[in-house]
C-alpha positions in Angstrom: 12.5 4.2 -9.9 10.6 5.1 -8.1 10.4 5.6 -3.4 7.7 4.6 -2.4 8.0 5.6 1.8 5.6 3.2 3.9 5.3 4.5 7.6 3.1 3.8 9.5 1.1 7.1 11.6 -0.4 9.4 10.2 -2.0 13.5 11.2 2.0 14.9 11.1 2.1 18.2 13.0 2.1 21.2 10.2 5.4 21.5 10.9 6.2 17.9 9.5 3.8 17.9 6.9 5.5 21.3 6.3 9.6 20.3 5.6 8.1 16.8 4.3 6.6 19.4 1.0 9.7 21.1 0.6 11.8 18.0 0.0 9.6 16.2 -1.7 8.5 18.9 -4.1 12.3 19.5 -4.5 13.1 15.4 -4.5 10.2 15.0 -7.6 12.1 16.3 -11.0 15.1 13.4 -10.4 13.6 10.9 -8.0 9.7 9.3 -8.3 8.9 9.4 -4.3 5.5 9.0 -2.8 4.4 8.5 0.9 1.6 5.4 2.1 0.6 6.7 5.3 -0.7 3.1 7.4 -3.3 3.0 10.5 -0.8 2.1 13.7 -2.1 0.1 16.0 -4.5 1.2 18.5 -3.0 1.0 22.0 -3.6 0.0 25.1 -2.9 3.5 28.0 -0.7 0.7 29.3 1.2 -1.4 27.5 2.1 -4.9 28.2 5.8 -6.8 27.0 2.6 -9.2 24.7 0.7 -5.9 23.9 3.9 -4.3 21.9 4.8 -7.4 20.1 1.1 -7.4 18.9 1.2 -4.4 17.6 4.8 -4.4 15.7 3.2 -8.4 14.5 -0.5 -5.9 13.5 1.4 -2.6 11.5 4.4 -4.7 10.3 1.3 -6.8 8.7 -0.2 -3.2 8.1 3.2 -2.5 6.1 3.6 -5.9 3.7 0.6 -5.4 2.7 1.1 -2.0 1.4 4.0 -3.7 -0.7 4.1 -3.2 -4.3 4.9 -7.1 -5.5 3.5 -6.9 -9.6 7.0 -5.2 -10.1 11.1 -5.5 -8.7 10.6 -3.4 -5.4 13.4 -3.1 -2.8 11.9 -3.4 1.0 14.9 -1.3 3.0 13.4 -0.6 7.1 14.4 2.1 8.9 16.3 0.4 11.9 18.0 1.7 15.1 19.6 -1.9 14.6 21.2 -1.5 10.6 23.7 0.0 8.7 24.4 3.3 9.3 25.7 5.3 5.7 26.4 8.3 5.0 25.2 10.7 2.1 27.8 9.5 0.3 26.3 5.5 0.2 22.7 6.0 0.7 23.4 8.2 -3.0 25.2 5.2 -4.2 21.9 2.5 -2.8 20.2 5.3 -4.6 22.8 4.5 -7.5 22.4 0.6 -7.6 19.0 0.7 -7.4 17.9 3.1 -10.2 21.0 0.8 -12.7 18.8 -2.4 -11.7 15.0 -1.2 -12.6 14.2 -1.0 -8.8 11.9 0.4 -7.3 12.9 0.7 -3.1 9.3 1.0 -0.6 11.5 2.2 2.5 10.0 1.6 5.9 9.3 3.4 8.9 7.8 1.4 11.4 5.4 2.2 14.5 6.2 3.9 17.6 6.9 -0.2 19.1 9.6 -0.5 15.9 9.3 -2.7 13.5 8.0 -6.5 13.3 10.0 -10.1 12.6 8.7 -10.4 9.6 9.6 -7.1 8.2 13.1 -7.6 9.1 13.4 -10.7 7.4 12.3 -10.3 4.6 14.8 -6.2 4.1 17.2 -6.1 1.6 18.2 -3.6 3.9 18.3 -2.3 7.2 19.3 0.8 7.8 20.1 3.4 10.5 19.3 7.6 10.5 21.4 7.4 13.7 22.3 6.1 16.5 20.0 9.0 17.8 16.3 7.8 19.2 14.7 10.4 16.2 10.9 10.8 16.8 8.9 9.5 13.8 7.7 12.8 13.0 11.3 14.0 12.4 12.3 11.2 10.6 10.2 11.6 8.3 11.9 15.3 7.1 15.2 13.9 8.5 14.7 11.1 5.8 13.0 13.1 2.1 16.4 15.6 3.0 18.7 12.8 3.2 16.7 11.2 -0.2 16.8 14.8 -1.8 20.4 15.2 -1.3 21.5 12.0 -2.2 19.7 11.9 -5.6 21.5 16.3 -6.0 24.8 13.9 -5.1 23.9 11.4 -8.5 21.9 14.8 -10.5 25.9 16.6 -9.9 24.1 19.5 -8.3 25.7 21.7 -6.2 23.2 21.4 -3.2 25.7 18.6 -1.3 28.8 21.1 0.0 30.7 17.2 1.7 34.5 17.2 1.7 
């Protein structure tokens, strides 16, 4: 199984890259994980609601074009309205995907959210938190949670759940 994180945006602050890299390095023996940075739509200084919809649409097309349709790849989308999972629940989802032999494309959308087209194709809509998190921080939290879930699946002592 392989996870590809499809994320809108690049040029992350050094603290984000450092945090991401730390968990990315740790997870590799358990799960091959790659990040694919996708260009964000060029934004106007004072966008209208129509502009925001255009940005989501443009970024959505970029996300869908980046999917690996050559093999079996589930599409998991981070979305504020998605299902909240415990770390143990995420570990179960990863174990199920591994057992099915599926790869996963995990989407972190742009600043204005994810397009309806991307959401319509999602196998899972997942919310990390009811809080609004900055997109750079999401990268770090996501990698840490993937690592924690895989540590559960591999009986590694990192996770100290109840």
